[in-house]
C-alpha positions in Angstrom: 11.1 10.9 29.1 9.8 8.6 26.4 10.3 9.2 22.7 6.5 9.4 22.2 6.0 11.8 25.2 4.1 14.6 23.4 4.0 16.9 26.4 7.8 16.7 26.8 8.4 17.2 23.1 6.2 20.3 23.1 8.2 21.7 26.0 11.5 21.2 24.2 10.2 22.7 20.9 8.7 25.7 22.9 12.1 26.3 24.7 14.0 26.3 21.5 11.4 28.6 19.8 11.5 31.1 22.6 15.3 31.0 23.1 16.8 34.5 23.0 20.3 33.0 22.9 19.8 31.0 19.7 20.8 27.3 19.6 21.0 25.7 23.0 23.3 23.0 24.3 21.7 19.9 26.1 22.7 21.3 29.5 21.2 24.7 28.7 17.9 23.0 27.6 17.9 20.8 30.7 18.4 23.9 32.9 15.7 25.8 31.0 13.2 22.9 31.5 14.2 22.2 35.1 15.4 18.7 34.4 17.1 17.3 37.6 20.7 16.1 37.4 19.6 12.6 38.0 17.5 12.6 34.8 20.1 14.3 32.6 21.3 11.2 30.7 17.8 10.1 30.0 17.1 13.7 28.8 20.0 13.5 26.4 18.7 10.3 24.9 15.3 11.9 24.6 16.9 14.8 22.6 18.6 12.2 20.4 15.3 10.6 19.7 13.8 14.0 18.8 16.7 14.6 16.4 16.1 11.3 14.7 12.4 12.1 14.3 13.4 15.4 12.6 11.8 17.5 15.4 15.1 19.2 16.4 18.4 19.6 14.6 21.9 19.5 16.0 24.2 22.3 14.6 27.8 23.4 15.4 29.0 23.2 19.0 26.6 20.3 19.8 23.7 22.8 20.1 20.1 22.2 19.1 17.7 24.4 17.0 14.3 23.9 15.4 14.9 22.7 11.7 12.6 25.4 10.3 14.7 28.2 12.0 17.6 27.2 9.7 15.6 26.5 6.6 15.4 22.7 7.0 12.5 20.4 6.6 12.1 16.7 7.4 10.5 14.0 5.2 10.9 10.6 3.6 12.9 10.3 0.4 11.8 8.2 -2.6 14.5 7.4 -5.2 13.8 7.0 -8.9 15.4 4.5 -11.4 17.7 7.3 -12.6 19.1 7.7 -9.2 17.5 11.0 -8.2 15.0 11.4 -5.4 12.0 13.2 -4.2 11.5 14.1 -0.5 7.8 13.9 0.7 7.8 16.5 3.4 6.2 15.9 6.7 4.6 19.4 6.4 2.6 18.3 3.3 4.3 20.9 1.2 5.3 20.1 -2.4 7.8 17.3 -2.8 11.5 18.4 -3.0 13.6 17.1 -5.9 17.1 15.9 -4.9 19.7 15.3 -7.6 21.8 12.1 -7.3 24.8 14.2 -6.4 23.1 15.7 -3.4 21.7 12.5 -1.7 24.4 12.6 1.0 24.2 8.7 1.4 20.4 8.7 1.6 18.7 5.6 0.4 15.2 4.9 -0.7 12.7 5.2 2.2 15.1 7.0 4.6 13.8 9.8 6.8 16.0 12.9 5.9 16.5 16.5 6.6 16.5 18.6 3.4 17.3 22.2 2.6 15.6 23.8 -0.4 18.2 25.5 -2.7 16.0 26.8 -5.5 12.4 27.2 -6.6 11.3 27.3 -10.3 7.8 28.2 -11.5 5.9 25.1 -12.4 8.5 22.6 -11.1 9.2 20.9 -7.8 11.6 22.8 -5.5 15.2 21.6 -5.7 17.3 20.8 -2.6 19.9 18.8 -0.9 19.9 16.2 1.9 21.6 17.7 4.9 21.5 14.6 7.0 19.8 11.2 7.3 17.6 11.0 10.4 16.6 7.4 10.2 17.5 4.5 7.9 14.7 2.6 6.3 16.7 -0.6 6.1 19.9 -2.2 7.2 19.9 -5.0 4.7 20.0 -5.2 0.9 19.4 -8.0 -1.6 21.7 -8.4 -4.5 23.8 -10.6 -6.8 27.1 -11.7 -5.5 30.1 -11.0 -7.7 33.4 -12.7 -6.8 36.9 -11.2 -7.6 40.3 -12.1 -6.2 40.8 -8.3 -5.4 37.4 -7.8 -3.7 33.9 -9.2 -3.7 30.9 -7.1 -4.3 27.1 -7.3 -4.4 25.1 -5.6 -7.0 21.6 -4.6 -5.6 18.6 -6.2 -7.4 16.5 -3.1 -6.7 17.4 -0.5 -9.4 16.9 2.3 -6.9 20.1 1.2 -5.2 22.5 1.8 -8.0 25.8 1.6 -6.1 27.7 -1.7 -5.6 28.3 -3.0 -2.0 31.8 -4.0 -1.1 31.8 -7.2 1.0 34.1 -7.1 4.0 36.9 -9.6 4.0 36.0 -12.9 5.3 32.3 -12.2 5.4 31.0 -13.7 2.1 29.3 -16.6 3.9 30.7 -19.0 1.2 28.6 -17.3 -1.5 29.3 -18.3 -5.1 29.5 -16.1 -8.1 25.9 -15.2 -9.2 24.3 -16.2 -6.0 21.4 -14.0 -4.7 22.3 -12.9 -1.2 21.1 -10.8 1.7 23.7 -8.2 2.8 23.8 -6.6 6.3 25.2 -3.1 5.8 28.1 -2.0 7.9 28.5 1.5 6.3 26.4 3.6 3.9 29.2 5.5 2.2 29.7 8.3 4.7 32.6 10.6 4.1 33.0 9.4 0.5 33.9 5.8 1.5 32.4 2.8 -0.3 29.2 1.2 0.9 30.2 -2.0 2.7 28.6 -4.9 4.3 28.7 -8.7 5.1 26.6 -11.5 3.5 24.0 -12.6 6.1 22.1 -15.1 3.9 22.6 -17.0 0.7 19.3 -17.5 -1.1 20.7 -19.3 -4.2 20.7 -18.7 -7.9 18.0 -16.4 -9.3 17.0 -19.2 -11.8 16.4 -21.6 -8.9 12.7 -22.3 -8.2 11.3 -19.8 -5.7 14.5 -17.8 -5.2 13.2 -14.8 -7.2 10.1 -14.3 -4.9 12.3 -15.1 -1.9 14.5 -12.2 -2.9 11.6 -9.8 -3.2 10.4 -10.8 0.3 13.8 -10.3 1.8 14.2 -7.0 -0.1 11.2 -5.7 1.7 12.2 -7.2 5.0 9.2 -9.5 5.0 9.3 -12.5 7.3 7.7 -15.8 6.3 8.2 -17.4 9.7 6.8 -16.3 13.1 9.0 -16.3 16.2 8.5 -19.6 18.2 7.1 -17.8 21.2 4.5 -16.0 19.0 3.4 -19.3 17.4 3.2 -20.9 20.8 1.0 -18.0 22.1 -1.3 -18.3 19.0 -1.7 -22.0 19.5 -2.5 -21.5 23.2 -5.0 -18.7 22.3 -6.6 -21.0 19.7 -7.3 -23.7 22.3 -8.4 -21.5 25.2 -10.5 -19.0 23.3 -12.4 -21.6 21.3 -13.4 -23.2 24.7 -14.5 -19.9 26.1 -16.8 -17.8 23.8 -16.7 -14.8 26.0 -19.6 -12.7 27.4 -22.5 -11.5 25.3 -22.0 -14.1 22.6 -25.2 -14.8 20.7 -25.9 -18.2 19.0 -26.6 -17.5 15.3 -25.9 -21.0 14.0 -29.4 -21.1 12.5 -28.7 -18.3 10.0 -27.9 -19.3 6.4 -24.4 -17.7 6.3 -21.8 -18.3 3.5 -18.4 -16.9 2.4 -17.5 -15.8 -1.2 -13.7 -15.6 -1.8 -11.1 -16.4 -4.5 -11.0 -20.1 -5.3 -7.5 -20.4 -3.8 -8.3 -18.5 -0.5 -7.2 -20.1 2.8 -8.5 -17.4 5.1 -12.3 -16.6 5.1 -12.7 -13.6 7.3 -16.2 -12.4 6.1 -19.6 -14.0 5.4 -23.0 -12.8 4.4 -26.6 -13.6 5.3 -29.9 -12.1 4.3 -33.4 -12.5 5.8 -36.6 -11.1 4.3 -38.5 -9.0 6.9 -41.6 -8.3 4.7 -42.9 -5.0 3.3 -39.9 -4.9 0.9 -37.3 -4.8 3.7 -34.4 -7.2 4.4 -31.8 -7.7 7.2 -28.4 -8.3 5.8 -25.8 -9.8 8.1 -22.1 -8.9 7.5 -20.3 -11.5 9.7 -16.6 -10.8 10.3 -14.2 -13.1 12.1 -13.9 -12.0 15.7 -10.1 -11.9 15.7 -10.0 -9.7 18.7 -11.3 -12.6 20.8 -8.2 -14.6 20.0 -5.6 -11.7 19.9 -5.1 -10.2 23.3 -4.2 -6.5 23.2 -0.4 -6.0 23.8 0.1 -9.7 23.9 2.9 -11.5 21.9 0.6 -12.1 18.8 -0.7 -8.6 18.9 2.8 -7.0 19.0 3.8 -9.2 16.0 0.6 -8.4 14.1 1.2 -4.7 14.6 4.8 -5.1 13.4 3.6 -6.7 10.2 0.5 -4.5 9.8 -0.9 -6.5 7.0 -0.8 -9.8 5.1 1.2 -9.7 2.0 0.0 -11.4 -1.2 3.0 -12.3 -3.4 2.6 -13.8 -6.8 3.1 -17.4 -5.5 2.5 -17.2 -1.8 0.9 -15.3 1.1 2.8 -13.9 4.1 0.1 -13.7 6.8 -0.3 -11.1 9.5 -1.3 -13.7 12.0 0.0 -17.3 12.5 -1.8 -19.9 10.4 -3.5 -21.5 13.4 -5.5 -18.3 13.7 -5.6 -16.9 10.1 -6.4 -20.2 8.3 -8.0 -22.2 11.1 -9.9 -20.9 14.2 -10.6 -17.4 12.9 -11.5 -18.5 9.4 -15.2 -19.0 8.8 -14.9 -22.5 7.5 -17.8 -24.3 6.2 -19.7 -26.6 8.6 -17.9 -25.6 11.8 -18.8 -23.1 14.5 -16.8 -19.9 14.4 -17.0 -16.6 16.4 -17.8 -13.4 14.7 -18.4 -9.7 15.2 -21.6 -9.4 13.2 -23.2 -6.2 11.9 -26.9 -6.5 11.0 -28.3 -3.8 8.7 -32.0 -3.4 7.9 -32.5 -1.9 4.4 -35.0 -1.8 1.6 -34.9 -2.5 -2.1 -33.9 1.0 -2.9 -30.8 0.8 -0.7 -32.3 2.9 2.2 -31.0 2.0 5.6 -33.3 2.0 8.5 -31.4 0.6 11.5 -28.5 -1.6 12.4 -27.0 -3.5 15.4 -23.9 -5.3 16.4 -23.4 -8.7 17.9 -20.7 -11.0 19.1 -22.0 -14.1 17.4 -21.4 -17.8 17.0 -22.1 -18.9 13.4 -21.8 -21.9 11.2 -21.1 -21.2 7.5 -23.3 -23.2 5.1 -20.6 -23.1 2.4 -17.5 -21.4 1.2 -18.0 -20.5 -2.5 -15.7 -19.0 -5.1 -16.6 -15.9 -7.1 -16.9 -18.0 -10.2 -19.4 -20.4 -8.5 -21.5 -17.4 -7.3 -21.4 -15.8 -10.8 -22.7 -19.1 -12.3 -25.7 -18.9 -9.9 -26.3 -15.2 -10.8 -26.1 -16.0 -14.5 -28.5 -18.8 -14.1 -26.1 -21.4 -15.6 -25.7 -23.4 -12.3 -27.2 -23.7 -8.8 -26.0 -24.6 -5.4 -29.2 -25.2 -3.5 -32.6 -23.4 -3.2 -31.8 -21.4 -0.1 -28.3 -20.3 -1.2 -29.4 -19.4 -4.7 -32.3 -17.3 -3.4 -30.1 -15.6 -0.9 -27.5 -14.8 -3.7 -30.1 -13.3 -6.0 -31.6 -11.2 -3.2 -28.1 -9.9 -2.2 -27.3 -9.2 -5.8 -30.5 -7.0 -6.2 -29.7 -5.2 -3.0 -26.1 -4.7 -4.0 -27.1 -3.1 -7.2 -29.3 -0.7 -5.4 -26.5 0.2 -3.0 -24.1 0.7 -5.9 -26.7 3.1 -7.5 -26.8 5.1 -4.2 -23.0 5.4 -4.3 -23.0 6.4 -8.0 -25.6 9.0 -7.5 -23.6 10.7 -4.8 -20.5 10.7 -7.1 -18.4 7.7 -6.1 -15.7 6.7 -8.6 -15.8 3.4 -10.4 -12.3 3.0 -12.0 -12.1 0.2 -14.6 -8.4 -0.6 -14.7 -7.4 -3.9 -16.2 -5.1 -5.9 -13.9 -2.8 -8.8 -14.8 -3.0 -12.3 -13.2 0.2 -14.3 -13.7 -0.4 -18.1 -14.1 2.4 -20.2 -12.8 3.3 -23.9 -13.3 4.1 -26.3 -10.4 7.7 -25.0 -10.3 6.7 -21.3 -10.1 7.5 -20.5 -13.7 5.0 -18.2 -15.5 3.1 -19.9 -18.3 0.5 -17.2 -19.1 -0.6 -13.6 -18.2 -4.3 -13.1 -18.2 -6.6 -10.2 -17.7 -8.3 -10.5 -14.3 -12.0 -10.5 -14.6 -14.2 -8.3 -12.5 -17.4 -10.3 -12.1 -20.8 -9.2 -10.7 -20.0 -11.5 -7.8 -16.9 -9.4 -6.9 -19.0 -6.3 -7.0 -21.7 -7.9 -4.8 -19.2 -8.6 -2.0 -17.5 -5.3 -2.5 -20.8 -3.4 -2.2 -21.7 -4.9 1.2 -18.1 -4.5 2.6 -18.2 -0.9 1.7 -21.7 -0.5 3.3 -20.4 -2.1 6.5 -17.3 0.1 6.6 -19.4 3.2 6.1 -22.0 2.2 8.8 -19.3 1.6 11.3 -17.4 4.8 10.5 -20.6 6.8 10.9 -21.1 5.3 14.3 -17.5 6.1 15.4 -18.0 9.7 14.2 -21.4 10.4 15.8 -20.5 8.7 19.0 -17.1 10.5 19.1 -15.3 7.2 19.6 -11.6 7.0 18.9 -11.0 5.2 15.6 -8.6 4.7 12.8 -10.4 6.0 9.7 -9.6 5.2 6.0 -9.2 8.6 4.5 -8.8 9.6 0.8 -8.2 13.4 0.4 -9.1 15.3 -2.8 -6.4 15.5 -5.5 -3.7 18.2 -5.1 -4.1 21.2 -7.2 -0.9 20.5 -9.2 -2.2 17.0 -10.0 -5.5 18.4 -11.2 -3.8 20.9 -13.5 -1.6 18.2 -14.9 -4.6 16.0 -15.5 -6.5 18.8 -17.3 -3.5 19.4 -19.6 -3.2 15.8 -20.6 -7.0 15.4 -21.2 -7.0 18.5 -23.4 -4.4 16.9 -25.6 -6.4 13.7 -26.1 -9.7 15.6 -26.8 -11.4 15.6 -23.3 -11.9 18.1 -20.5 -13.0 18.8 -17.0 -15.1 21.6 -15.5 -13.1 24.7 -14.8 -14.0 25.0 -11.2 -11.2 25.3 -8.7 -11.6 22.0 -6.9 -12.8 18.9 -8.6 -15.7 16.7 -7.2 -15.8 13.0 -7.6 -18.7 13.3 -10.0 -16.6 15.3 -12.3 -14.1 12.5 -12.7 -16.8 9.9 -12.9 -18.6 11.8 -15.7 -15.2 11.7 -17.6 -14.9 8.0 -17.0 -18.4 7.4 -18.3 -17.5 9.4 -21.4 -14.6 7.2 -22.4 -16.1 3.9 -21.4 -15.7 1.3 -24.3 -13.4 3.7 -26.3 -9.8 3.0 -27.1 -8.6 5.6 -24.6 -10.5 4.1 -21.6 -7.6 2.3 -20.1 -5.3 5.3 -20.5 -7.8 7.8 -19.1 -8.6 5.5 -16.1 -4.8 5.2 -15.5 -4.1 8.9 -15.5 -7.1 9.7 -13.4 -5.8 7.2 -10.8 -2.4 8.7 -10.9 -3.9 12.2 -10.3 -5.6 11.0 -7.1 -4.2 11.2 -3.6 -3.2 7.9 -2.0 -5.8 6.5 0.6 -4.3 6.2 4.1 -5.1 5.7 7.7 -5.7 8.5 10.2 -7.4 9.2 13.5 -9.1 12.2 12.0 -12.1 11.7 9.8 -11.1 13.6 6.6 -13.8 11.7 4.5 -13.2 9.6 1.4 -13.0 11.4 -1.9 -13.0 8.3 -4.2 -16.1 6.9 -2.5 -17.7 10.3 -2.1 -18.2 9.2 1.5 -18.4 11.5 4.5 -16.9 8.8 6.8 -15.1 5.6 6.0 -12.9 3.0 7.7 -11.8 -0.6 7.5 -13.9 -3.1 9.5 -14.2 -6.2 7.4 -10.7 -7.9 7.3 -9.1 -8.2 10.8 -7.3 -11.4 9.7 -5.2 -9.5 7.3 -5.3 -5.8 8.3 -4.4 -4.4 11.7 -6.5 -1.2 11.6 -9.6 -3.5 11.3 -8.6 -5.3 14.5 -8.4 -2.0 16.3 -11.8 -0.9 15.1 -13.3 -4.3 16.3 -11.8 -3.7 19.8 -13.4 -0.3 20.0 -16.9 -1.6 18.8 -16.8 -4.5 21.4 -15.7 -2.2 24.3 -17.9 0.8 23.6 -20.9 -0.5 21.7 -21.4 -4.1 22.9 -19.9 -4.3 26.4 -20.6 -0.6 27.0 -17.4 -0.2 29.0 -16.5 3.3 30.2 -13.2 5.2 30.3 -11.6 2.8 27.9 -10.4 5.4 25.3 -7.0 4.6 23.9 -4.2 7.2 23.8 -4.9 9.3 20.7 -1.2 9.8 20.0 -0.5 6.0 20.1 -3.5 5.4 17.9 -2.2 7.9 15.3 1.2 6.2 15.4 -0.5 2.9 14.6 -2.4 4.6 11.8 0.8 6.0 10.3 2.6 2.7 10.7 -0.2 0.8 9.1 -0.2 3.1 6.1 3.5 2.6 5.7 3.2 -1.2 6.0 0.4 -1.2 3.4 2.5 0.7 1.0 5.4 -1.6 1.5 3.2 -4.6 1.0 1.8 -3.2 -2.2 5.2 -2.6 -3.5 6.3 -6.1 -2.7 3.3 -7.5 -4.4 3.9 -5.5 -7.5 7.6 -6.4 -7.5 6.8 -10.1 -7.3 4.4 -9.8 -10.3 6.8 -7.7 -12.2 9.6 -10.2 -12.0 7.3 -13.0 -13.2 6.2 -10.8 -16.1 9.8 -10.2 -17.0 10.6 -14.0 -16.8 7.5 -14.6 -19.0 8.8 -12.1 -21.7 12.1 -13.9 -21.9 10.1 -16.5 -24.0 9.0 -13.7 -26.4 12.3 -12.0 -27.2 12.2 -10.7 -30.8 8.4 -10.9 -31.0 6.3 -7.8 -31.8 3.3 -6.6 -29.8 0.9 -3.6 -29.9 0.6 -1.3 -26.9 0.0 2.1 -25.6 2.5 4.7 -24.3 1.7 4.9 -20.6 4.5 7.2 -19.4 7.3 9.5 -20.7 10.7 10.5 -19.2 13.8 12.2 -20.3 15.4 8.8 -21.1 12.4 7.4 -23.2 8.8 6.3 -23.0 7.1 3.4 -21.4 4.7 1.1 -23.3 2.0 -1.1 -21.8 1.2 -4.1 -24.0 -2.4 -4.8 -24.8 -2.1 -8.5 -24.7 -0.2 -9.1 -21.5 -0.3 -5.9 -19.5 3.5 -5.8 -19.4 5.3 -2.5 -19.2 8.6 -1.9 -21.0 10.9 1.0 -21.9 11.7 2.3 -25.4 14.9 4.1 -24.7 15.6 7.4 -26.5 19.0 6.0 -27.6 17.1 3.5 -29.7 15.3 6.2 -31.6 17.9 7.0 -34.2 15.9 9.2 -36.5 16.3 12.3 -34.3 17.5 13.7 -30.9 14.5 13.5 -28.6 13.8 15.8 -25.6 11.2 15.6 -22.9 8.4 18.2 -23.0 6.7 17.8 -19.6 3.8 20.1 -20.4 3.0 18.1 -23.5 3.5 14.7 -21.8 5.7 13.8 -24.7 9.2 13.4 -26.0 9.7 15.5 -29.1 12.3 15.3 -31.9 14.6 18.3 -32.0 14.8 18.5 -35.8 11.7 16.8 -37.2 9.3 17.5 -34.3 8.0 14.0 -34.3 6.2 13.3 -31.0 5.6 10.3 -28.8 3.1 11.2 -26.1 1.1 9.4 -23.5 -1.9 7.7 -25.1 -0.2 7.0 -28.5 -0.5 3.5 -29.8 2.7 1.8 -31.0 4.0 -1.5 -32.3 7.1 -2.6 -30.4 9.5 -5.5 -30.4 10.8 -7.1 -27.3 14.6 -6.4 -27.5 16.0 -7.1 -24.1 14.9 -8.7 -20.8 16.8 -8.3 -17.5 15.4 -10.4 -14.8 17.9 -9.2 -12.2 16.9 -5.6 -12.7 13.2 -6.6 -13.5 13.2 -4.5 -16.7 11.9 -5.2 -20.2 13.2 -3.1 -23.1 11.3 -2.6 -26.3 12.5 -1.2 -29.6 10.0 0.8 -31.6 8.6 -0.8 -34.9 6.2 2.0 -35.7 3.7 4.5 -34.4 0.1 3.5 -35.1 -3.2 5.2 -35.8 -6.0 4.4 -33.4 -7.9 2.7 -36.2 -5.0 0.1 -36.4 
């Protein structure tokens, strides 16, 4: 029996559910299910795998039960800076709060079994961790501290608040203050100290590049590919460029070009447009045919699945595919022939779609342009050449029509400012700028969304197996919290039970250009569910789209590669009986969602540490910002100028004793009733910077009126 054998899993669960003798020993289960003696040892291993997955639970006497029969639920725990945790239950029920004293050695990201101990109205249920089913990591990155009595490592990630004792003779010659990677030997079971051995010495945190390297190791990201994977990629690049494959169409006559950030190395999508007459156009969305180079279940494919996505850290990219593929033969470079999976869409000036078709094509890009170059053409301040300029203006007109179609059906358009950290040649931050959202960005975005929707609709109507990109409506608790906060800042939402995207977009339109715009956009975003991958088409709330998936970036996202394979198999080559196993596909969807989340956290962490380093130069200076979050220990402020977040700790507010009022989204003075709530504007001073912990502390100068 294999760990992913669903039929065998169902039989075990059914046997335990129907047991009239209560919990069953492994031999009793084997007898009930008719497992032969020759298969008993593999059956026991199978039971262990089900236990690790949280499907069954071992109780006294080495017997097994279903977790729900003894009041247990499985899920993934997420720790807070304060050391407490929340378990996101597999059942989808409300997250369970776990106090720091009840973690039972669980660490951030671990799969755990939890037992709910109490429920209070309006609050998350509270519980305890009964056991850790699966560890999220076996390494920790931290700062080495030497002592003659014992050496320790202090984790850089504040979610891991306990020190790690380094086993004698296993310090790898680390010096005091070095950033190191520790391989854990124990997790503190039975009240013992957490212990481990130094595996890698990265250097001092102040050394160039070590800070970002520490982030990468902290998220178990690998810069280098195994030698056999690199060799397989180089072989595929040579062989597959020489053999275009069947049904490849020569489209080198088309005027195709790419639009990307100026520093981009991989160009996985290009656009073309041809006027058909009578107000109609054929837009080509040309995507690198990665599936031609990455053989399913081959060495490169297995490594790509393991990585799941490319990771864009503040100063470097960790690609999903080896560079010979991602930056060379799969990249739609200017002036050279490249293989694509192309989607041709016929539409009119109002954004109405008439027909579409797929081709395995061979194209030659006429140019790779930056967003800024394209924007200059759209503004009329510069030109590239007559053909390109005309194509860009036509695409811009069509993109605006497509955007209106989306807006009319209720798609959200969140305008949340993002920070771009500017680094010098040694990787040190010299400025933090607001990222611009140009019309050229929107142009590309509009056609990528269109392509993703067209492909998703095909998958749905033809009943093909696919990995969809789903975005479910916000949870009721999130909606209620959003309503309460909006009421306190003078805005509201319709009182219907379930919100529609149009309701939120109407609100965003109301606040556009007002001082509260950034705050409202941020809290609306927080109230939304997280988009994820799933084999079920559950629609996309944010885009108000009945079907959506990812098709346009197979160089950097594994689900896109899976979609490409299905299109080529079923819609171009018209092969029969090629459906993948649905359970395997769902497992890939879940893994891709997890890897995407980890990549996003790593990217944020790398940006955050550079922000902290930048603020070191501004110690003692004053800035204006907005309260963006409140907690029992203080409130967070986002600076207007640099988009840096910092904490004003309650201990620094000496005029009163402040308590958290969750319903008011504020901390309130016990005596004077002075309030600091989300949305308030304040002037603060940079009082402390801790690069190791990636924290900035502010001290309050004064609360400000909006007119200030």
